[in-house]
LOVEXNU-958202 format. One record per residue (C-alpha): residue number from 1; residue in one letter; z, y, x. Coordinates in Angstrom, 3 decimals. Layout:
<sites>
[NUM; 'A'; [Z; Y; X]]
...
</sites>
This chain:
<sites>
[1; 'X'; [-3.689; 23.618; 1.079]]
[2; 'X'; [-5.806; 25.644; 2.862]]
[3; 'X'; [-5.215; 22.768; 5.457]]
[4; 'X'; [-6.943; 20.301; 3.398]]
[5; 'X'; [-9.176; 22.712; 2.660]]
[6; 'X'; [-9.821; 23.258; 5.797]]
[7; 'X'; [-9.944; 19.700; 7.344]]
[8; 'X'; [-13.007; 18.722; 4.875]]
[9; 'X'; [-14.718; 21.615; 5.010]]
[10; 'X'; [-15.276; 22.106; 8.333]]
[11; 'X'; [-17.900; 18.695; 8.682]]
[12; 'X'; [-19.017; 19.497; 5.336]]
[13; 'X'; [-19.763; 23.585; 6.510]]
[14; 'X'; [-22.469; 22.349; 9.283]]
[15; 'X'; [-23.628; 20.736; 6.448]]
[16; 'X'; [-24.141; 23.670; 4.363]]
[17; 'X'; [-25.474; 25.861; 7.150]]
[18; 'X'; [-28.219; 23.841; 8.103]]
[19; 'X'; [-28.861; 23.869; 4.292]]
[20; 'X'; [-29.199; 27.659; 4.658]]
[21; 'X'; [-30.785; 27.337; 7.623]]
[22; 'X'; [-33.637; 25.458; 5.665]]
[23; 'X'; [-33.248; 27.489; 2.494]]
[24; 'X'; [-31.721; 30.745; 3.572]]
[25; 'X'; [-31.334; 31.341; -0.642]]
[26; 'X'; [-27.547; 30.350; -1.247]]
[27; 'X'; [-27.502; 28.688; -5.077]]
[28; 'X'; [-30.658; 26.691; -3.673]]
[29; 'X'; [-29.027; 25.764; -0.179]]
[30; 'X'; [-25.519; 24.693; -2.272]]
[31; 'X'; [-28.081; 22.335; -4.520]]
[32; 'X'; [-29.670; 20.515; -0.961]]
[33; 'X'; [-26.189; 20.691; -0.096]]
[34; 'X'; [-25.307; 18.430; -3.157]]
[35; 'X'; [-28.228; 16.397; -3.521]]
[36; 'X'; [-27.509; 15.548; 0.385]]
[37; 'X'; [-23.312; 14.334; -0.770]]
[38; 'X'; [-24.986; 12.629; -3.802]]
[39; 'X'; [-26.869; 10.595; -1.742]]
[40; 'X'; [-24.616; 9.606; 0.773]]
[41; 'X'; [-22.377; 8.999; -1.663]]
[42; 'X'; [-25.041; 6.624; -3.080]]
[43; 'X'; [-23.892; 3.023; -1.844]]
[44; 'X'; [-20.394; 4.042; -2.970]]
[45; 'X'; [-21.887; 4.341; -6.184]]
[46; 'X'; [-24.173; 0.944; -6.544]]
[47; 'X'; [-20.401; -1.109; -5.714]]
[48; 'X'; [-18.821; 0.936; -8.753]]
[49; 'X'; [-21.643; 0.117; -10.758]]
[50; 'X'; [-21.308; -3.344; -9.631]]
[51; 'X'; [-17.946; -3.540; -9.729]]
[52; 'X'; [-17.847; -2.155; -13.826]]
[53; 'X'; [-20.468; -4.731; -14.502]]
[54; 'X'; [-17.340; -7.281; -12.833]]
[55; 'X'; [-15.141; -6.494; -14.702]]
[56; 'X'; [-16.673; -7.594; -18.026]]
[57; 'X'; [-17.871; -10.153; -16.818]]
[58; 'X'; [-14.087; -11.379; -15.773]]
[59; 'X'; [-12.359; -9.933; -19.233]]
[60; 'X'; [-12.166; -12.832; -20.840]]
[61; 'X'; [-10.348; -14.484; -18.209]]
[62; 'X'; [-8.608; -11.553; -17.171]]
[63; 'X'; [-7.430; -11.496; -21.271]]
[64; 'X'; [-6.618; -14.959; -21.113]]
[65; 'X'; [-4.097; -14.419; -17.802]]
[66; 'X'; [-2.681; -11.474; -19.966]]
[67; 'X'; [-2.222; -13.213; -23.018]]
[68; 'X'; [-0.935; -16.410; -21.204]]
[69; 'X'; [1.895; -14.373; -19.452]]
[70; 'X'; [2.220; -11.741; -21.709]]
[71; 'X'; [6.308; -11.990; -21.416]]
[72; 'X'; [6.649; -12.851; -17.315]]
[73; 'X'; [5.056; -9.552; -15.214]]
[74; 'X'; [5.393; -11.421; -12.165]]
[75; 'X'; [3.561; -14.386; -12.977]]
[76; 'X'; [0.888; -12.298; -14.814]]
[77; 'X'; [0.596; -10.089; -11.587]]
[78; 'X'; [0.477; -13.133; -9.353]]
[79; 'X'; [-2.583; -14.876; -11.392]]
[80; 'X'; [-4.411; -11.753; -11.344]]
[81; 'X'; [-4.220; -11.837; -7.435]]
[82; 'X'; [-5.029; -15.101; -7.174]]
[83; 'X'; [-7.891; -14.431; -9.017]]
[84; 'X'; [-9.027; -11.760; -7.000]]
[85; 'X'; [-8.702; -14.148; -3.661]]
[86; 'X'; [-10.521; -17.126; -5.307]]
[87; 'X'; [-13.599; -14.681; -6.762]]
[88; 'X'; [-13.614; -11.750; -4.216]]
[89; 'X'; [-13.182; -9.238; -6.441]]
[90; 'X'; [-12.051; -5.656; -5.059]]
[91; 'X'; [-10.398; -3.665; -7.610]]
[92; 'X'; [-9.939; -0.111; -5.623]]
[93; 'X'; [-14.007; -1.012; -5.295]]
[94; 'X'; [-14.513; 0.852; -8.402]]
[95; 'X'; [-12.404; 4.070; -7.728]]
[96; 'X'; [-13.478; 4.090; -4.430]]
[97; 'X'; [-16.375; 6.982; -5.377]]
[98; 'X'; [-14.548; 9.051; -7.676]]
[99; 'X'; [-11.643; 9.096; -5.208]]
[100; 'X'; [-13.841; 10.260; -2.185]]
[101; 'X'; [-14.711; 13.715; -4.648]]
[102; 'X'; [-11.870; 15.035; -4.383]]
[103; 'X'; [-11.923; 15.679; -0.057]]
[104; 'X'; [-15.681; 16.771; -0.791]]
[105; 'X'; [-14.490; 19.477; -3.741]]
[106; 'X'; [-11.874; 20.452; -1.136]]
[107; 'X'; [-14.759; 20.403; 1.279]]
[108; 'X'; [-16.676; 22.765; -0.630]]
[109; 'X'; [-14.174; 25.089; -1.419]]
[110; 'X'; [-13.502; 26.325; 1.953]]
[111; 'X'; [-17.720; 26.020; 2.080]]
[112; 'X'; [-18.097; 28.693; -0.665]]
[113; 'X'; [-14.475; 30.782; 0.261]]
[114; 'X'; [-15.425; 31.155; 4.218]]
[115; 'X'; [-19.713; 31.840; 4.641]]
[116; 'X'; [-18.637; 33.898; 7.699]]
[117; 'X'; [-17.207; 30.512; 9.611]]
[118; 'X'; [-19.589; 28.267; 7.716]]
[119; 'X'; [-22.655; 30.094; 7.512]]
[120; 'X'; [-22.898; 32.546; 10.175]]
[121; 'X'; [-20.049; 30.330; 12.874]]
[122; 'X'; [-18.412; 34.018; 13.131]]
[123; 'X'; [-15.577; 33.041; 15.365]]
[124; 'X'; [-11.738; 33.265; 14.385]]
[125; 'X'; [-10.629; 35.842; 15.657]]
[126; 'X'; [-13.423; 38.252; 15.290]]
[127; 'X'; [-12.735; 37.045; 11.521]]
[128; 'X'; [-9.018; 37.716; 11.456]]
[129; 'X'; [-9.050; 41.016; 13.782]]
[130; 'X'; [-11.541; 42.151; 10.527]]
[131; 'X'; [-9.458; 41.541; 8.026]]
[132; 'X'; [-6.557; 42.875; 9.923]]
[133; 'X'; [-8.571; 46.433; 9.699]]
[134; 'X'; [-9.428; 45.777; 6.795]]
[135; 'X'; [-6.178; 44.312; 4.889]]
[136; 'X'; [-8.212; 41.679; 3.120]]
[137; 'X'; [-5.681; 38.468; 3.150]]
[138; 'X'; [-6.154; 35.315; 0.839]]
[139; 'X'; [-8.014; 32.767; 0.682]]
[140; 'X'; [-11.055; 34.903; -0.393]]
[141; 'X'; [-11.339; 37.443; 2.319]]
[142; 'X'; [-14.104; 36.550; 3.921]]
[143; 'X'; [-15.777; 37.208; 1.137]]
[144; 'X'; [-14.874; 40.584; 0.626]]
[145; 'X'; [-15.597; 41.111; 4.457]]
[146; 'X'; [-19.008; 40.160; 3.573]]
[147; 'X'; [-18.740; 42.077; 0.467]]
[148; 'X'; [-17.382; 45.241; 3.172]]
[149; 'X'; [-20.371; 44.670; 5.343]]
[150; 'X'; [-23.247; 44.502; 2.733]]
[151; 'X'; [-21.825; 48.291; 1.162]]
[152; 'X'; [-21.713; 49.952; 4.627]]
[153; 'X'; [-22.970; 48.069; 7.531]]
[154; 'X'; [-23.012; 50.756; 9.867]]
[155; 'X'; [-19.562; 51.091; 10.031]]
[156; 'X'; [-18.934; 47.516; 11.471]]
[157; 'X'; [-21.406; 48.442; 14.734]]
[158; 'X'; [-19.425; 47.571; 17.378]]
[159; 'X'; [-16.750; 44.992; 15.899]]
[160; 'X'; [-18.588; 42.061; 15.338]]
[161; 'X'; [-19.275; 40.882; 19.212]]
[162; 'X'; [-22.607; 39.679; 21.204]]
[163; 'X'; [-24.997; 39.505; 18.065]]
[164; 'X'; [-23.529; 42.034; 15.736]]
[165; 'X'; [-26.780; 44.118; 15.081]]
[166; 'X'; [-28.716; 40.256; 14.069]]
[167; 'X'; [-25.450; 39.059; 12.742]]
[168; 'X'; [-25.305; 41.797; 9.968]]
[169; 'X'; [-28.673; 41.186; 9.000]]
[170; 'X'; [-28.219; 37.718; 8.034]]
[171; 'X'; [-24.597; 39.072; 6.413]]
[172; 'X'; [-26.745; 41.866; 4.362]]
[173; 'X'; [-29.893; 38.895; 3.547]]
[174; 'X'; [-26.322; 36.735; 1.719]]
[175; 'X'; [-27.193; 36.756; -1.527]]
[176; 'X'; [-24.086; 34.859; -3.601]]
[177; 'X'; [-25.781; 36.129; -7.621]]
[178; 'X'; [-27.088; 33.919; -9.338]]
[179; 'X'; [-28.356; 34.685; -12.722]]
[180; 'X'; [-26.083; 37.469; -12.630]]
[181; 'X'; [-23.180; 35.645; -11.279]]
[182; 'X'; [-20.830; 36.336; -8.317]]
[183; 'X'; [-20.628; 32.789; -6.954]]
[184; 'X'; [-17.700; 33.946; -5.015]]
[185; 'X'; [-15.955; 35.492; -8.099]]
[186; 'X'; [-13.332; 33.348; -9.434]]
[187; 'X'; [-13.709; 33.104; -13.021]]
[188; 'X'; [-11.503; 34.572; -15.740]]
[189; 'X'; [-11.070; 33.950; -19.704]]
[190; 'X'; [-12.862; 37.645; -20.056]]
[191; 'X'; [-16.311; 37.202; -22.123]]
[192; 'X'; [-18.454; 37.784; -19.648]]
[193; 'X'; [-21.288; 36.231; -17.727]]
[194; 'X'; [-18.756; 34.212; -15.572]]
[195; 'X'; [-17.562; 32.198; -18.842]]
[196; 'X'; [-20.864; 30.459; -17.860]]
[197; 'X'; [-20.155; 28.352; -14.980]]
[198; 'X'; [-17.121; 27.163; -16.818]]
[199; 'X'; [-18.684; 26.331; -19.960]]
[200; 'X'; [-21.648; 24.384; -18.111]]
[201; 'X'; [-19.082; 22.746; -15.878]]
[202; 'X'; [-17.113; 20.779; -19.397]]
[203; 'X'; [-20.638; 20.243; -21.320]]
[204; 'X'; [-22.207; 18.792; -18.193]]
[205; 'X'; [-19.046; 16.759; -17.806]]
[206; 'X'; [-18.682; 15.623; -20.741]]
[207; 'X'; [-22.649; 14.767; -21.438]]
[208; 'X'; [-22.106; 12.471; -18.017]]
[209; 'X'; [-19.494; 10.658; -20.265]]
[210; 'X'; [-21.328; 10.150; -23.404]]
[211; 'X'; [-24.046; 9.013; -21.115]]
[212; 'X'; [-22.367; 6.826; -19.167]]
[213; 'X'; [-20.387; 4.963; -21.878]]
[214; 'X'; [-24.214; 4.341; -24.386]]
[215; 'X'; [-25.520; 3.362; -20.912]]
[216; 'X'; [-23.137; 0.941; -19.390]]
[217; 'X'; [-21.161; -1.193; -21.919]]
[218; 'X'; [-18.747; -2.228; -19.661]]
[219; 'X'; [-17.470; 0.931; -18.708]]
[220; 'X'; [-16.184; 1.554; -22.805]]
[221; 'X'; [-14.791; -1.654; -22.533]]
[222; 'X'; [-12.889; -1.403; -20.056]]
[223; 'X'; [-11.252; 1.129; -21.650]]
[224; 'X'; [-11.876; 3.946; -19.948]]
[225; 'X'; [-13.333; 6.662; -22.672]]
[226; 'X'; [-9.938; 8.457; -22.520]]
[227; 'X'; [-9.453; 8.663; -19.252]]
[228; 'X'; [-12.860; 10.240; -18.683]]
[229; 'X'; [-12.377; 12.895; -21.255]]
[230; 'X'; [-8.822; 14.139; -19.603]]
[231; 'X'; [-10.854; 13.873; -16.961]]
[232; 'X'; [-12.974; 16.623; -18.090]]
[233; 'X'; [-10.992; 18.972; -19.367]]
[234; 'X'; [-8.941; 18.882; -15.859]]
[235; 'X'; [-12.068; 19.856; -14.417]]
[236; 'X'; [-13.122; 22.664; -16.623]]
[237; 'X'; [-9.364; 23.995; -16.432]]
[238; 'X'; [-10.307; 23.503; -12.394]]
[239; 'X'; [-12.978; 26.299; -12.479]]
[240; 'X'; [-11.218; 28.754; -13.622]]
[241; 'X'; [-8.854; 28.518; -10.097]]
[242; 'X'; [-11.851; 28.473; -7.642]]
[243; 'X'; [-14.776; 30.376; -7.440]]
[244; 'X'; [-18.189; 30.184; -9.185]]
[245; 'X'; [-19.548; 28.505; -6.318]]
[246; 'X'; [-17.592; 25.580; -6.727]]
[247; 'X'; [-17.885; 25.100; -10.579]]
[248; 'X'; [-21.326; 25.280; -9.915]]
[249; 'X'; [-21.291; 22.618; -7.531]]
[250; 'X'; [-19.632; 20.589; -10.015]]
[251; 'X'; [-22.453; 21.305; -12.631]]
[252; 'X'; [-25.196; 20.138; -10.213]]
[253; 'X'; [-23.214; 17.248; -9.279]]
[254; 'X'; [-22.344; 15.800; -12.774]]
[255; 'X'; [-26.610; 16.969; -13.563]]
[256; 'X'; [-27.471; 14.449; -10.511]]
[257; 'X'; [-24.873; 12.054; -11.419]]
[258; 'X'; [-27.099; 11.856; -14.836]]
[259; 'X'; [-30.039; 10.986; -12.847]]
[260; 'X'; [-27.945; 8.822; -10.227]]
[261; 'X'; [-27.339; 6.679; -13.759]]
[262; 'X'; [-31.027; 6.273; -14.996]]
[263; 'X'; [-31.360; 4.940; -11.183]]
[264; 'X'; [-28.524; 2.444; -11.117]]
[265; 'X'; [-29.340; 1.228; -14.752]]
[266; 'X'; [-33.291; 0.131; -13.595]]
[267; 'X'; [-31.823; -1.304; -10.085]]
[268; 'X'; [-29.052; -3.421; -11.767]]
[269; 'X'; [-29.379; -3.774; -15.668]]
[270; 'X'; [-26.254; -4.122; -16.785]]
[271; 'X'; [-26.751; -7.099; -18.812]]
[272; 'X'; [-29.393; -8.599; -16.964]]
[273; 'X'; [-26.867; -8.301; -13.556]]
[274; 'X'; [-23.728; -9.763; -15.796]]
[275; 'X'; [-25.205; -13.068; -16.575]]
[276; 'X'; [-26.531; -13.128; -12.793]]
[277; 'X'; [-23.153; -13.249; -12.029]]
[278; 'X'; [-22.190; -15.508; -14.837]]
[279; 'X'; [-25.061; -18.020; -13.239]]
[280; 'X'; [-24.067; -17.678; -9.607]]
[281; 'X'; [-20.135; -18.181; -10.551]]
[282; 'X'; [-20.878; -21.220; -12.209]]
[283; 'X'; [-22.818; -22.508; -9.276]]
[284; 'X'; [-20.376; -21.619; -6.848]]
[285; 'X'; [-17.735; -23.615; -8.848]]
[286; 'X'; [-20.579; -26.499; -9.263]]
[287; 'X'; [-20.459; -26.491; -5.504]]
[288; 'X'; [-16.792; -26.343; -4.966]]
[289; 'X'; [-16.458; -29.727; -6.895]]
[290; 'X'; [-19.196; -31.211; -4.748]]
[291; 'X'; [-19.357; -32.049; -1.086]]
[292; 'X'; [-22.128; -33.359; 0.727]]
[293; 'X'; [-20.566; -36.706; 3.536]]
[294; 'X'; [-22.776; -38.783; 5.714]]
[295; 'X'; [-22.445; -42.351; 4.927]]
[296; 'X'; [-23.639; -45.698; 7.024]]
[297; 'X'; [-25.370; -47.928; 5.100]]
[298; 'X'; [-25.885; -51.570; 5.904]]
[299; 'X'; [-28.612; -51.486; 7.520]]
[300; 'X'; [-26.845; -48.916; 10.085]]
[301; 'X'; [-28.740; -46.091; 8.519]]
[302; 'X'; [-26.880; -42.456; 7.501]]
[303; 'X'; [-27.683; -40.612; 4.723]]
[304; 'X'; [-26.458; -37.944; 3.376]]
[305; 'X'; [-24.599; -38.382; -0.169]]
[306; 'X'; [-22.838; -35.501; -2.614]]
[307; 'X'; [-19.420; -36.409; -3.783]]
[308; 'X'; [-17.005; -35.180; -5.994]]
[309; 'X'; [-13.943; -33.592; -4.768]]
[310; 'X'; [-11.994; -36.664; -5.767]]
[311; 'X'; [-14.248; -38.877; -3.590]]
[312; 'X'; [-14.493; -37.010; -0.986]]
[313; 'X'; [-10.382; -36.750; -0.625]]
[314; 'X'; [-9.884; -40.976; -0.697]]
[315; 'X'; [-12.961; -40.350; 1.798]]
[316; 'X'; [-11.481; -38.693; 3.722]]
[317; 'X'; [-7.966; -40.633; 3.425]]
[318; 'X'; [-10.169; -44.152; 4.606]]
[319; 'X'; [-11.491; -42.627; 7.649]]
[320; 'X'; [-7.708; -41.150; 8.464]]
[321; 'X'; [-6.471; -44.513; 8.113]]
[322; 'X'; [-9.705; -45.729; 10.639]]
[323; 'X'; [-8.521; -43.472; 13.430]]
[324; 'X'; [-5.140; -44.775; 13.034]]
[325; 'X'; [-5.714; -48.296; 13.753]]
[326; 'X'; [-8.408; -47.537; 16.447]]
[327; 'X'; [-5.472; -45.798; 17.504]]
[328; 'X'; [-3.696; -48.663; 18.593]]
[329; 'X'; [-6.070; -51.589; 18.182]]
[330; 'X'; [-5.521; -51.839; 22.645]]
[331; 'X'; [-2.146; -52.429; 21.616]]
[332; 'X'; [-1.086; -55.754; 20.098]]
[333; 'X'; [0.764; -53.887; 17.397]]
[334; 'X'; [0.782; -52.410; 14.686]]
[335; 'X'; [1.685; -48.099; 13.741]]
[336; 'X'; [4.509; -49.366; 12.437]]
[337; 'X'; [5.433; -51.462; 15.243]]
[338; 'X'; [4.816; -48.879; 17.686]]
[339; 'X'; [6.743; -46.286; 15.797]]
[340; 'X'; [9.793; -48.936; 16.147]]
[341; 'X'; [12.233; -48.007; 18.795]]
[342; 'X'; [12.474; -51.138; 21.268]]
[343; 'X'; [15.667; -52.455; 22.582]]
[344; 'X'; [15.623; -53.957; 25.921]]
[345; 'X'; [16.829; -57.540; 26.973]]
[346; 'X'; [19.729; -58.448; 28.798]]
</sites>
């Protein structure tokens, strides 16, 4: 698991470093980091929003397929896949934005646990030497080292390498507290200020879910309400296993997600967008039934004419016959005669 934290934490750590350099207040830098991640994922959010609307548009057809082939799962899957292919539907689009949140969460965990690595770019060998010297282990070892340096900075002179005086000043300036909550500590079930983070995570997650159902009726009709509430419970439990900074990130992310919903509903109103999709489907089907062909009139002019698919098929067959006849026009034989083997006269 630590490998995953490092894998996703390394690139995200540079974003957090840039935010902290621009705004040297930890909680504000964390908010800027959260805002950047939301902006970066906004194109995925648009696709998810449109995919949910598309699901409602095609729901009657999908329900019809499920009902017709209720006793034949294989045929049902085949017809569903045919529908997706014909209409250019991508079922994975709707969950893409949700799935990408997990790598970001892994990265945030690493960023919060490793301030020396990500905020101050202390070399790994120096951190390992300090951890050995101070006998600290575990994922939170860098936070514990930071606390020790802040409590007695003079003890660590000569142990942090080049530029250590400046580094110690930067570490002393790092404040992981927010409203009396140490964002580097993991919340517990004890009655203290730390409980605010899990409670806030639960409230904002449920609020986001409720507003999503209210603002986008497609979500409730898609039957995902139960799953969303289950996810809310899971994330509340998750906040008791990670530093409070990760829980605060999740709360901020939920608040920004709510703002994002208002923006998306303004840009792509569900009902209006659904109606537009239906019209596009109708026009596409109408166009598929007709085609333009060039026809030569009696006076030699060439005009374009809309024909139905059945008429187009007849024209193609007639044209194929004309080409076949032309192929043999120089020979004094029919196509059937040309294809019949000849015998030599003795």
